[in-house]
Steps between C-alpha positions, in 0.01 A plus 500: 500500500622848427618719775272792586560827327700744711435856419694790659288645782369851418672642809393861427134399535540295829520717801423438868188726487335303221596141593373231730626158604244224467557173693261238362365221720809419710267296733563191705296278278723582208837530665540284807650148477229242450231764437197409283632695210871535592681688222849346442760769565243715679690520822811606329311821385460620862834680539466647150148626562612636835783683327270658253264612785785660689612676192142616413437637850828675511381706201157552607342249258185340609535125575176301423438143601221300334324211676306230330215393725187297452186445709492200726184365314700513168223711348731749320738243341293475189654235275856547648457177702497309166867604472627563850455337843327694780737772629527836670176478704407823678589500857742212466883496531540436122405869433769640722823642362770233477741483791800735462331755276542863636183694496444840665189657641543776234479241224176453313306174483254397232298226667218289376654434156275238358658451162849455352489864379578733796298778328173299459247590757750679731588867574860462354438733201330760711791493746752534232324784336449685828870475541568617139693185427623441145747229553459160680789293616354153514619194704351188670323178391434339293650636186282326252164549685434790738810705402433464126132569533569807700764620268268456192239721659757758633622541146151529356436768762815685375714437801871448406598160651852411617513134570804385704552149361700394804219605729227276349462130513290234305416129536768400258792648290285452179217707652741761620658527166172511304347759717809721494522471123132598452508792735819633348342539169270793553379480864800566723874607521644171625800599713658403834481625848858635483411700189185645668680602813777664292245742353535732788805385692 
């Protein structure tokens, strides 16, 4: 499979005042060892995501965590359970941030995410627009499902997406490569956490 397209970042358009860090679904049901939907490599993302969070906060950039969550009676899953096992039940430990992730009281939380896409049925777009955000630095899990769906919508809403490829993980190398290749075409600037942090250091 071809490697993702790596475009130079338009650094002149990416400033602290118009950028946010979006951390997608780094929850126990996706990250912890033996979890119902454990993402291989997910725990290795924790120090990278923490580093991005520290960098963002030091520049006054909003840090936003999304949380997939479903009702205990399964009424909001729709047809998702034809593809995935039951996961991320509201009020359960599976919806909590994975151990080791650093979140602050000043960070934003998008709870009650019922679908793969973090924009669908949530206040994410309203929050970003109220903050005058134009650029989204995206990280989290899983690359080929919730991350990719969120990136597609962000792009269609005219957010410029920077996807740190070392800060996302998928269920297999093939899924990771395919998702990065697709997103790099016209949906995101595929980059690294090091390159992102270097924008303002």
